[in-house]
Structure formats: structure tokens, C-alpha cells
C-alpha positions in Angstrom: -84.5 55.2 34.0 -81.6 53.1 35.5 -79.6 50.1 33.8 -78.4 47.3 35.7 -76.1 45.1 34.0 -76.8 41.5 35.4 -73.9 40.1 33.2 -70.5 38.5 34.5 -67.4 39.4 33.0 -66.6 36.6 30.6 -62.7 36.0 31.4 -63.2 36.0 35.1 -66.7 34.2 35.3 -67.8 31.2 37.1 -67.7 28.0 35.3 -70.1 25.3 35.6 -67.9 22.0 37.0 -66.2 20.3 34.2 -66.6 22.9 31.6 -63.6 24.6 29.9 -62.8 28.4 31.3 -62.7 31.0 28.7 -59.3 31.8 27.3 -58.3 35.3 26.0 -55.7 35.3 23.5 -53.8 38.6 22.1 -53.4 38.1 18.5 -52.1 41.5 17.7 -50.7 44.0 19.9 -49.8 47.9 19.2 -47.1 47.6 21.6 -45.6 44.9 19.7 -45.5 47.2 16.6 -49.0 46.1 15.1 -51.4 48.4 13.5 -54.0 47.6 16.2 -55.0 45.4 19.1 -56.7 42.1 18.1 -58.3 39.8 20.9 -59.0 36.0 19.9 -60.7 33.9 22.6 -62.0 30.4 23.1 -65.0 29.4 25.6 -67.9 27.2 26.0 -71.2 28.3 24.9 -72.4 27.8 28.5 -69.8 29.9 30.5 -70.5 33.0 32.4 -74.2 34.4 31.8 -75.8 32.8 28.9 -78.9 30.9 27.7 -79.7 27.7 27.0 -81.8 26.5 24.1 -84.1 23.5 23.8 -81.3 21.6 22.0 -79.2 21.5 25.1 -80.9 18.6 26.4 -83.1 17.6 23.7 -81.7 16.2 20.4 -83.5 17.3 17.3 -85.0 20.5 19.5 -84.5 24.1 18.3 -80.9 25.5 18.5 -80.3 29.2 19.7 -80.6 30.7 16.6 -84.1 29.2 15.9 -85.4 30.6 19.2 -87.3 33.8 18.5 -86.1 36.8 19.8 -89.0 38.0 21.7 -88.4 35.3 24.4 -85.1 37.4 25.4 -86.7 40.6 25.2 -89.6 42.2 27.3 -91.0 42.7 30.8 -89.5 40.3 33.7 -90.1 39.7 37.3 -87.3 39.6 39.9 -88.2 37.5 43.0 -85.7 36.7 45.6 -85.5 33.2 47.0 -83.0 31.0 49.1 -83.3 27.1 48.5 -85.2 24.7 46.8 -87.8 26.1 45.0 -91.0 24.2 45.8 -94.1 24.3 43.6 -96.1 26.7 46.2 -92.9 28.8 45.9 -93.1 29.1 42.0 -97.1 29.8 42.3 -96.4 32.5 44.9 -93.7 34.0 42.4 -96.2 34.0 39.7 -98.8 35.5 41.8 -96.9 38.5 42.7 -95.6 39.0 39.2 -99.0 38.9 37.9 -100.6 41.3 40.4 -97.7 43.8 39.4 -97.7 43.3 35.7 -99.1 40.4 33.9 -96.8 40.9 31.0 -93.5 40.6 33.6 -95.0 37.0 34.5 -93.9 35.5 31.2 -90.2 35.9 32.4 -89.1 35.2 35.8 -85.8 35.9 37.2 -84.8 34.8 40.7 -82.4 36.5 42.6 -80.4 34.6 45.5 -79.1 31.0 45.8 -82.1 29.2 44.5 -82.4 25.6 43.3 -85.2 24.5 41.1 -87.0 21.4 41.5 -89.2 19.5 39.4 -92.3 20.4 40.9 -91.5 24.1 40.4 -90.5 23.9 37.1 -93.6 22.1 36.1 -95.7 25.0 37.3 -93.6 27.5 35.3 -93.9 24.8 32.2 -97.8 24.8 32.8 -97.8 28.5 33.0 -96.2 28.9 29.7 -93.5 31.5 30.9 -91.3 32.5 28.3 -87.9 32.7 30.0 -86.7 31.7 33.7 -83.3 33.1 34.9 -81.2 32.6 38.1 -78.1 33.1 39.5 -76.5 29.8 39.4 -74.4 28.4 36.4 -77.4 25.9 35.8 -81.1 25.5 36.6 -81.9 22.8 39.2 -79.5 20.8 41.2 -75.8 21.1 40.2 -75.5 17.5 40.4 -78.5 16.3 38.6 -79.6 19.2 36.2 -81.1 16.9 33.6 -84.9 16.3 34.7 -85.5 19.9 35.4 -84.1 21.1 32.0 -86.0 18.5 30.2 -89.3 19.9 31.8 -88.3 23.4 31.1 -87.0 23.2 27.8 -89.4 20.7 26.6 -92.0 23.4 27.3 -89.7 25.9 25.0 -88.9 28.0 28.2 -85.4 29.8 27.4 -83.4 29.3 30.4 -81.1 32.3 31.3 -78.3 31.2 33.6 -75.5 32.8 35.4 -76.7 36.3 36.1 -75.9 38.6 38.8 -79.0 40.3 40.8 -77.1 41.6 44.0 -78.1 45.1 43.1 -81.5 44.5 41.9 -84.3 45.0 44.1 -87.6 42.5 43.8 -90.0 44.0 41.3 -90.8 44.5 37.5 -88.1 45.5 35.1 -87.6 45.5 31.1 -85.2 42.6 30.3 -82.8 42.4 27.2 -80.6 39.3 27.1 -80.5 38.4 23.3 -77.9 35.8 22.7 -74.8 35.8 20.3 -76.4 34.3 17.1 -74.6 30.8 17.0 -76.0 28.8 14.2 -77.0 25.2 15.2 -75.6 25.6 19.0 -77.5 24.5 22.4 -76.6 27.7 24.0 -74.9 31.0 23.5 -73.4 33.9 26.0 -75.3 37.1 26.1 -75.1 40.3 27.8 -77.9 40.6 30.2 -79.3 44.1 31.1 -82.6 45.0 33.2 -84.1 48.6 32.9 -85.9 50.1 35.8 -89.3 51.1 35.1 -89.2 53.8 37.7 -89.3 57.5 36.4 
């Protein structure tokens, strides 16, 4: 068994344009005579590796604490793709995942500089996948992310954004990316880990 940490380090993470960067504050320091070291921090819910809840783009929809944990934990398929993801690309990815392990076809992670299109988003929505993950800080075009988010979040698909898959080969893995339980929030940071199923 091998573990792959596919999360970004928070304080040096990539930030979506316009979002505030995470800040670390040393509240107490042993070197200054305190009894312990104590760290405070401030950040956006969508900094670094994080998950989007439907409420992120749909007012009145589920917040991150209302999304079932089962969506974040389970078998997943890692595919590699560069550029725009077409509907045909999405169908090929789903087909490969199903041929290897039908359970993995419910959580799709894409390695590479891939951009979700509305057409591909509709394919994944119709397939009723539980989670979609990508290396970009957003699903869909960075300059126009709303349409793709509405399709996927409207289908209750959890979006795992800002993962790092450079050390991971295509194939089936076990994924754990449970978010911090931020009541009422539209998203939350997570520690995303893949477990190799090879003996």
C-alpha cells in the first residue's frame, strides 16, 4: 500500500485570482517565554486544496457541513488530460473507469492542465458521479467558471479543486478528502490523500 498526499501546503498554496492568500500568525512562542507555540491563521474557504459545496454557486443549496461524507471517501479513478475536456473526453474517462472498477467511476480526478467544458460537465452530471477533482483552482474556465459550476453543483457533484497529481499514475485508487466541518460554509479546505490498491 502506498499513500499519495495530493494536497497543497496551505501557506504557500496557489490562490484563485482575487481571493485572499492564507496568513499565518504566531500567537505564542516558546522562544519568547510562552508555555507553548500557538498558531493562528486566516484564509478563504477555497484556498489551496479544497472542496466546493453546492451553496458555493446556488443560494439555498447544501452547505459543506450538509454534504454526506460518503462523497469524499471511496474509490476514485485518476485520468490524465491536457486542455479542454469535451463531452467525448468525459465519456472516454468514464468508460475507462467503469472497465477497471465500476465503484471508481463515481469519483473522477483529472491530472494535468484540464479545463472542464459545459458539455463535459453535463456528461458527468448525467452519469451521477459523486465527486470530480482537478489540479486547477477552479473547475471550468478561470475567467468564466459559473456555468460549469452550476451544472455540476446542481447535480450535487462535490468539486475537489487544487489537487496535485504529478506523482500519481492513471488508475484506480482509494480517495479520502473529507473537508473541515465549517457550518454554513460554501466550501472548505481538506487534506486529500490517495491510497494505491496495489499489493
